[in-house]
N, C-alpha and C positions, 0 to 999 in steps of 0.2 A: 503586559496587563495579565490579573490573574486568571488561571483556565477558568476558573468558574464562572466568573464576567462573557470570557468568550463562549463559554457553553452557551448560555443565556442570550447573549449579541447574537450570535450566530445558529441560535436555534437548534445544536446539536444535538444526536441522540447518539444511544450505543450501537455499538456497529458488531456483527457476530465475531469479527476477527480479535476487537480488542481497539480499545479508543471509542472518539466521536465524530459525527461525521452529520452534513448534512448537503443532500441535493442543492447544487446553485443554476443547474442549467441541465436542460433534455431538448437535444435538436429535434424540433419539429419534422424536419428532414429524415426517412426513413430509408434505409440500405437493406436489399436482400444479399444475405448470406449467400456461401456457392452452395450448403445442402438446404436452400429455401427458406428460413428461418430471417423471420425481419426483425430487426434492431434500429433506433435510432442514427445517425451518422455519426454524434460523439454525444458524452456527455461529462459533468463534472462535481464535484463537492467541495467542500470545507473537509478535512479532517484533520483532530487533534489528541496526541498524545501525550499525554503526562509523564512525568519523569515516573520510572518504573514500570510503565504501561510496556506492552509492543505490543504492534501486531503480528497474529499469529501467519505460519505458513499457510499461504493460499495461491493458487495460479485459476486466471480468465483467461477467456477464450478472443479477446482481445488486447490490443497495446494500450501500454499504459503510463502515463507520465508525471512523475512526481514531479511538483512546483514548490522550491521552499517558498515561506512567507515570513514565519516568525519565529522565537525565540532558538532553543535551543540546536544545534545542527541535528540531523537524523541520519540516522543510520541504517541505510538501506541495502538489506542483503539479498543474493538474488542466487539460482539454480538455474543454468539452462540445460535445455534436454539432455545435455551428455553427462548429467549431473557434475559437471565443474560450479564453483561457486566462487562469489564474490562481493566486496561490500563496496556501497559508495557512499561517502560525506555528504550532505546537502547541506550548505550552512551558506552565511552571511562572506566567509571567508574566503574568497579568491587567490590570493596570498598564497593561502596556507594547503590550496588542492582540494577544497570544498568545489562542490558544482553548486549553481543556482536550480537545476532541475536535472532529468534523469531519468529515460525512456525504458520501461520493461518488456519486452515483445510477446507479442501472445502467446503462451502457454509455459510460461516460465515460472517457475516457483519464486515467491518474493515473503518478506516478513521486514520487519522496521520497528524503530524504537528511537527514542525520544534518547541524545545521547547527552543527560544532566542527573546529575544527583538530584538537581529540582527544579522546578519551573515544568517548561510546555515545548512542544514543537506544532506549530501548526502550517499544513502543507496544502494545495489544492491537487486535486487527482482526477487527470484528463484523460478518459476511455474512449476510445474509436475502435471499431463500431462501439455505439452506445455500450455502458454497464447493461445488465441486465442478472440478477441474483442467479438465474435459472444455467450463468453461462460461470459459475463462479463455485468451487471444486475448495473446502477447509478440511482434506484427512486429520484424524486424531494423530497422537502420536506414533502410538505402533505401527499404525500404519504407515503412516514416512517413513518410517524407521526398516519399514520394508522394501519401500520404493527407492530408497535414498540411503543405503546403507552406510556409504563411505562421507557422507555428511552428520554423520552419528551425533559432533558437538553442534554444530550449529542448530538441527533438527530440537535438541534438548532445551536449547537458549530460547529457542520462539517458538514452542508447545507448554501447552498446561498437563499435567499429569491428567 
């Protein structure tokens, strides 16, 4: 299916990190975090990246699971709290080492892109405890270069000037 059609059918809106999204579920069950903040137990969104788009480096204070749905494979880059980077390829070709889903632990840096010259990638992202923009960090390029100086090339790939 063409990206424009998916954007329309799924009622997707632009996401601040890049791409398109729509929240599909927010649990009515509330949890209290150790610091006293309350969040939904779990949330999920549809998230679409068209070829040439990327989800800029960001982190959230909850665990996030990326679930591949359709289209091109998704390159999911992560940087752990020690500054070590990894890339996971989500997609349909399990025999070629792709995975159907991948969990990014709370507080890890993450960025993603559609791994294709044309087309798109559609995923579902599930966050628990539930996502809240108050728990979302997306520093600019220069700030990230200061935070993660050993990952210069990756920072440049997944940030905007």
